[in-house]
N, C-alpha and C positions, 0 to 999 in steps of 0.2 A: 613662181613666175609664171603668172598669165600667159596661157599662149592663145592668141585670139584668133590665132587661122583655129584651130582644132575646136574652140567653141563656138565658131561661126559654120566650121563645116556638120559639127551634129546638129546645132538650131535647122540648116538646110536638110540633112539627112531625114531631122524629125518633118520637119514642113514635108519634104516630100512623102513624106510613110503616110502620111496624113489625105495626104492628096490620094495616093496608092490607093488606101483601105476605102477612099468615097468612092476611086472607082471601081471597085471590088464590090460593094454593095450596091454602085448604080445596073451593075451588070449580074449579079444576085452571085453571085461567085459561093457565096455559103451555099448553095443550091448542090453543090458537087457531095457535102457530108450530105450523111443517113441521121435519122433520130430524130427526136422529140426537138424541136424548135432548132434545127442550125443556126438560124437567124443568129440569135441570143447568144446561142455557143461563140460566133465569128467577133462578135460584138466585144463580147467580154475576152477575147485571146485579145484581140486588135487592141482594146483599149489598155492594159497590160503593158503593150509591148509599147506603145507611145508613152504611155508612165514612164515606164524605166528610159526612155532615151529623154524625158525630159529631166528625170529624175539625177542620169547622169550629167546633162548639162548643170544643171545646179549645183551640182557635186565639182564639175569643173571651175565655176564661177567663185565660189569658196574655195579652190585653190587648192583642193586636198589630190595628194602624190597620187593614191589610190585612183581615183576618178579617172587617169589617165588609161591606167590599164583596162578599166569598165570599160570605157572607149570601145573596143575592141567588139563587144556586145552589139555596139551601133554597124559597126562594118561590116560582122557574121550576119548581121538582120540583114541587111542593103542588098549585101552582094551572094546571100543566099536566097535570097527572093528572087531574084534573078534565074538563079541555076533551079529552082523549083518552077517556077515558070513555063522553063524550057524542056525539063527532064518529067518533072512529074505530072506537069497538067497534060501536057503533048498526050501520055499514054490516056486520058481520062475522054477528053474532048478531040481529040485528033489534028489540034490544030496547037500552034505554040502557049495560049491558053489567056482565061481571062486576064485582065489588066495587066495585059504585058505593054504595051506604049507605055507606059509609066512607072513600069519597073526598071525602064531602060535609063530615066536619068536619077533613078535612085540606087543605081548598083554603080552608074558616074559618080555620085557623090561620097558614094563610100568606100570605092576605089581612091577617091582625093583626099578622103578622111583618112585612111590606111596608109599613103604617102605622108600627109604631113605627122600622122602617130610615127613612122619610123622616121620622120627627120627627126621629129621629138625627143627619141629615145638614144636617137646618134648624137646628137647634141648634148645631151644629158648626160651623157657615156664619158666624154670626154673631159 
C-alpha cells in the first residue's frame, strides 16, 4: 500500500536538499575543505546524496517494503545537516555556518518525514 504522505515528504526533502546544495555552492562552502579541487569533491558527494534520495523515492513509488526503511536515510541526512551547521561549522567560522537558513526548512521537512514514518510503522504493526 503506497503511502502518499511519505512519498511527497521524500520529494520535498529531496527538493529542499537540492536548494540547500545550491546555497552552499553560492556561498563557497566547499572552501572549508582543503586539498585538491574541494569543489569537485563536494559536488560528487552532494550528487550521490541527492541521487540516493531520488532512488529511495523511486523504490517508494514501486511500493517496495524495504524502501520504507531506507527512508530513514533521508531523515538522517536532513536532520543531521542542521546539526552539522549548528555544531561543526560554528567551530570553523565562528557563526552558525554557511547555508544555515536553508538547513532549517530541510530539517523541518525531515522531522515531518520522520513523523509520517513512525505513523506508517505503527499502523503496519497493528
